[in-house]
PLY file of the C-alpha trace (Angstrom):
ply
format ascii 1.0
element vertex 320
property float x
property float y
property float z
element edge 319
property int vertex1
property int vertex2
end_header
135.44 213.19 115.54
134.33 216.76 114.58
130.92 217.97 115.66
128.44 219.38 113.14
127.02 222.10 115.39
128.35 223.80 118.50
125.67 225.37 120.70
126.30 228.17 123.21
123.58 229.21 125.65
121.88 228.69 128.95
120.91 225.34 130.40
118.19 225.07 133.02
115.75 222.68 134.57
112.19 223.46 133.51
109.40 222.77 135.99
106.31 222.40 133.84
102.91 222.59 135.47
100.48 219.79 134.74
96.85 219.37 135.71
96.35 218.32 139.29
93.88 215.68 140.42
93.28 217.74 143.55
92.21 221.37 143.78
94.79 223.98 144.72
97.62 221.47 144.65
99.77 222.16 141.57
101.90 219.40 140.08
105.03 219.76 137.97
107.38 217.56 136.01
111.04 218.37 135.50
112.68 218.60 132.09
116.04 219.85 130.88
115.53 223.20 129.18
116.98 226.46 127.97
116.28 227.60 124.42
119.69 226.80 122.95
119.97 223.57 124.94
116.60 222.46 123.56
117.86 222.96 120.00
121.03 220.98 120.79
119.07 218.01 122.16
116.64 217.99 119.24
119.50 218.24 116.72
121.13 215.21 118.34
117.83 213.33 118.06
117.79 214.21 114.35
121.11 212.41 113.98
123.64 215.25 114.03
126.86 215.36 116.04
126.38 218.26 118.41
128.14 219.77 121.42
126.84 222.10 124.12
128.69 224.94 125.86
126.96 226.19 128.98
127.54 226.88 132.69
125.54 225.15 135.41
125.89 224.32 139.06
127.72 221.31 140.39
124.53 220.16 142.05
121.81 217.49 141.61
119.90 219.56 139.05
123.06 220.09 137.03
123.73 216.37 137.15
120.19 215.74 135.92
120.67 218.12 132.99
124.01 216.59 131.93
122.69 213.03 132.17
119.70 214.00 130.04
121.90 215.49 127.32
124.35 212.60 127.46
121.50 210.13 127.00
120.72 211.62 123.59
124.31 211.88 122.42
124.97 215.57 123.05
128.67 216.15 123.69
128.76 217.83 127.14
132.54 218.32 127.44
132.05 222.06 126.98
129.66 222.41 129.91
131.23 224.10 132.93
130.18 222.57 136.27
130.60 225.44 138.75
130.28 224.65 142.48
129.81 228.34 143.30
126.48 228.70 141.44
123.19 226.84 141.25
121.69 225.29 138.16
118.95 227.69 136.95
115.26 226.88 137.31
112.47 227.98 134.99
108.87 227.46 136.08
106.54 227.24 133.08
102.91 228.23 133.48
100.86 226.86 130.59
97.71 228.62 129.34
94.67 227.02 127.73
96.28 227.10 124.26
99.49 225.42 125.40
101.57 228.60 125.40
103.97 229.15 128.29
105.10 232.06 130.41
108.13 231.58 132.62
109.25 232.56 136.07
113.05 232.38 136.11
115.42 231.64 138.98
118.81 232.45 137.46
122.33 233.32 138.46
123.66 236.85 137.79
124.65 237.22 134.10
128.37 237.33 134.89
128.10 233.98 136.67
126.67 232.37 133.53
129.62 233.24 131.30
131.35 230.49 129.32
134.82 231.82 128.43
135.96 230.84 124.97
139.39 229.95 126.33
137.80 227.18 128.45
136.18 225.39 125.50
138.00 222.15 124.55
139.81 222.87 121.28
138.54 219.62 119.81
135.01 221.08 119.75
136.13 223.94 117.50
137.91 221.86 114.85
136.01 220.85 111.72
132.90 222.66 112.94
130.14 223.38 110.39
127.75 225.58 112.37
127.87 227.67 115.53
124.49 228.52 117.08
123.89 230.78 120.05
121.34 233.18 121.46
118.75 233.90 124.11
120.14 235.77 127.16
123.70 235.01 126.00
123.13 237.53 123.21
121.38 240.39 124.98
122.80 240.45 128.53
125.92 242.61 128.63
128.39 240.17 130.23
127.45 237.10 128.21
126.97 239.11 124.99
130.58 240.30 125.13
131.82 236.71 125.42
129.45 235.45 122.71
130.91 238.05 120.37
134.36 236.47 120.85
132.99 233.10 119.66
131.32 234.75 116.65
134.45 236.61 115.52
136.80 233.62 115.95
134.54 231.06 114.26
133.56 233.41 111.44
137.27 233.69 110.57
137.38 229.89 110.42
134.54 229.82 107.89
131.94 228.43 110.29
128.31 229.37 109.57
127.01 231.55 112.43
123.39 231.02 113.45
121.50 233.09 116.00
118.18 233.01 117.89
117.62 236.07 120.12
114.58 234.48 121.82
113.84 237.77 123.55
111.49 237.85 126.52
110.88 241.57 127.12
109.02 240.98 130.39
112.22 239.49 131.88
114.66 242.10 130.49
115.54 245.08 132.68
117.91 246.90 130.31
115.69 246.89 127.23
117.59 249.63 125.39
120.95 247.92 125.91
119.54 244.52 124.97
118.15 245.89 121.71
121.48 247.51 120.79
123.45 244.35 121.51
121.15 242.15 119.41
121.12 244.57 116.47
124.93 244.71 116.55
125.15 240.91 116.43
122.79 240.78 113.45
125.45 242.51 111.35
127.89 239.67 112.01
125.84 236.45 111.82
124.84 234.49 108.71
121.39 233.36 109.82
118.83 234.36 112.41
115.62 232.61 113.40
113.21 235.04 115.05
109.78 235.10 116.58
107.08 237.69 116.02
107.87 239.05 119.49
111.55 239.46 118.55
110.68 241.46 115.43
108.36 243.81 117.28
110.81 244.38 120.13
113.71 245.14 117.79
111.89 247.28 115.22
108.90 248.76 117.04
106.74 247.69 114.10
103.38 245.99 114.64
103.17 245.08 110.97
105.33 241.98 110.54
106.26 242.59 106.91
107.34 246.17 107.64
109.32 244.95 110.65
111.02 242.28 108.57
111.96 244.79 105.87
113.31 247.20 108.47
115.39 244.47 110.07
116.78 243.21 106.75
117.97 246.75 106.00
119.83 246.82 109.33
121.42 243.38 109.03
123.43 241.27 106.61
121.96 237.87 107.34
119.20 235.53 106.26
116.11 235.95 108.46
113.48 233.29 109.07
110.45 234.26 111.11
108.29 231.83 113.08
104.69 232.83 113.80
103.40 230.08 116.09
100.12 228.58 114.87
100.31 230.80 111.75
103.42 229.04 110.49
106.62 230.72 109.33
107.98 232.97 106.61
111.17 233.92 104.81
111.91 237.04 102.78
114.29 236.45 99.89
116.80 238.91 98.44
114.14 240.38 96.13
111.77 241.07 99.02
109.45 238.19 98.13
107.78 236.51 101.09
107.77 232.71 101.14
105.26 231.41 103.67
104.68 227.97 105.15
101.62 227.10 107.28
101.98 225.29 110.57
100.89 221.67 110.81
97.70 221.14 112.77
98.32 218.79 115.66
96.85 218.27 119.09
98.99 220.50 121.28
100.18 219.42 124.71
102.23 222.61 125.06
104.36 224.81 122.81
107.53 224.71 124.94
110.50 224.29 122.62
108.47 224.66 119.42
110.68 227.45 118.06
113.82 225.68 119.26
112.72 222.56 117.40
112.16 224.59 114.23
115.71 225.91 114.55
117.07 222.39 115.01
115.28 221.23 111.87
116.62 224.15 109.86
120.20 223.64 111.06
119.93 219.91 110.41
119.27 220.61 106.74
122.02 223.21 106.50
124.53 220.83 108.11
123.61 218.11 105.61
123.29 219.98 102.31
124.79 223.43 102.94
123.39 226.95 103.24
123.45 227.66 99.49
121.23 224.69 98.60
118.91 225.35 101.54
118.19 228.96 100.54
118.00 228.24 96.82
114.90 226.14 97.53
113.74 227.13 100.99
110.11 225.96 100.98
110.73 222.21 101.61
113.20 223.18 104.34
110.52 225.28 106.04
108.11 222.35 105.79
110.62 219.97 107.35
111.45 222.39 110.17
107.75 222.95 110.83
107.23 219.19 111.06
109.99 218.90 113.69
108.27 221.70 115.62
104.92 219.91 115.37
106.45 216.74 116.84
107.56 218.68 119.91
104.15 220.27 120.47
102.41 216.89 120.74
104.00 216.06 124.11
104.74 218.15 127.18
108.27 219.47 127.47
110.82 220.88 125.09
112.11 217.69 123.47
110.04 214.70 124.62
107.79 214.69 121.55
110.57 213.76 119.12
112.07 210.28 118.88
114.17 210.68 115.76
114.31 211.76 112.14
112.39 208.70 110.92
109.41 209.92 112.94
109.55 213.27 111.13
109.72 211.54 107.75
106.71 209.36 108.60
104.77 212.40 109.77
105.55 214.27 106.55
104.57 211.29 104.43
101.17 211.23 106.13
100.55 214.96 106.49
102.21 216.76 103.57
101.41 216.31 99.90
103.71 219.01 98.50
0 1
1 2
2 3
3 4
4 5
5 6
6 7
7 8
8 9
9 10
10 11
11 12
12 13
13 14
14 15
15 16
16 17
17 18
18 19
19 20
20 21
21 22
22 23
23 24
24 25
25 26
26 27
27 28
28 29
29 30
30 31
31 32
32 33
33 34
34 35
35 36
36 37
37 38
38 39
39 40
40 41
41 42
42 43
43 44
44 45
45 46
46 47
47 48
48 49
49 50
50 51
51 52
52 53
53 54
54 55
55 56
56 57
57 58
58 59
59 60
60 61
61 62
62 63
63 64
64 65
65 66
66 67
67 68
68 69
69 70
70 71
71 72
72 73
73 74
74 75
75 76
76 77
77 78
78 79
79 80
80 81
81 82
82 83
83 84
84 85
85 86
86 87
87 88
88 89
89 90
90 91
91 92
92 93
93 94
94 95
95 96
96 97
97 98
98 99
99 100
100 101
101 102
102 103
103 104
104 105
105 106
106 107
107 108
108 109
109 110
110 111
111 112
112 113
113 114
114 115
115 116
116 117
117 118
118 119
119 120
120 121
121 122
122 123
123 124
124 125
125 126
126 127
127 128
128 129
129 130
130 131
131 132
132 133
133 134
134 135
135 136
136 137
137 138
138 139
139 140
140 141
141 142
142 143
143 144
144 145
145 146
146 147
147 148
148 149
149 150
150 151
151 152
152 153
153 154
154 155
155 156
156 157
157 158
158 159
159 160
160 161
161 162
162 163
163 164
164 165
165 166
166 167
167 168
168 169
169 170
170 171
171 172
172 173
173 174
174 175
175 176
176 177
177 178
178 179
179 180
180 181
181 182
182 183
183 184
184 185
185 186
186 187
187 188
188 189
189 190
190 191
191 192
192 193
193 194
194 195
195 196
196 197
197 198
198 199
199 200
200 201
201 202
202 203
203 204
204 205
205 206
206 207
207 208
208 209
209 210
210 211
211 212
212 213
213 214
214 215
215 216
216 217
217 218
218 219
219 220
220 221
221 222
222 223
223 224
224 225
225 226
226 227
227 228
228 229
229 230
230 231
231 232
232 233
233 234
234 235
235 236
236 237
237 238
238 239
239 240
240 241
241 242
242 243
243 244
244 245
245 246
246 247
247 248
248 249
249 250
250 251
251 252
252 253
253 254
254 255
255 256
256 257
257 258
258 259
259 260
260 261
261 262
262 263
263 264
264 265
265 266
266 267
267 268
268 269
269 270
270 271
271 272
272 273
273 274
274 275
275 276
276 277
277 278
278 279
279 280
280 281
281 282
282 283
283 284
284 285
285 286
286 287
287 288
288 289
289 290
290 291
291 292
292 293
293 294
294 295
295 296
296 297
297 298
298 299
299 300
300 301
301 302
302 303
303 304
304 305
305 306
306 307
307 308
308 309
309 310
310 311
311 312
312 313
313 314
314 315
315 316
316 317
317 318
318 319
């Protein structure tokens, strides 16, 4: 049976710090992570048929990640289990507002590659959406391979979605990363970006100016997430459509942007890009609600049970 969305990106195990009952003795809990992987898991929870393409170690942490994805219905046939590498680790330090900063333990970029020729052909047939991003878009080795997916699937009429998810503090080749992302923006149909992404790519502190500059350099729809300030979309006439964030008690914000992406792609998969962007506001509201669900519990996907939970939340918290 065809999948709705194929995801390409890194998979890791996140070690998320929690409060300790004893001083100077940190405690962590483990969760499957990676920006694109988070979106895949959340999309599956929303009821879509999704598949993940990634490369992890053939080790206990890799087994944990695959079992976690399998348990929520993510098709993991495209995940390469490589005995010569280790499954990446990301240690998340959470500040007082629930925001996270990561320390990464990764393999060299070339060892993370997922060659297109190794993807089961069944995952590419009848596909609606291809979504990729994070380090797979800005590191040289993985960016080259991601471009092959984009070109092939674009020819097949698949909608190409992209989330750069740039973390400048972890990028050594900032000039090269910027060039690679800007080149990809000319090929994709949709990009979801953060405020940090816009500033890194355009050098603009003013978000509206940065968005305008980026739209002039790209050919895609751009949706911008702004954390607690909500999200915005600029239409073809330059009009800004804004949506506030839902106010919830935040456990942490890990996966909040990934959840927003999953909500957006869920709607596109169900009703199509044209209908989504002809009336974008309710789509932004829905995506923001999915994001809010994730923020209420620690970890990138634990806060969401399913789409009925999102509908109930919207019924109680949104009057528009």
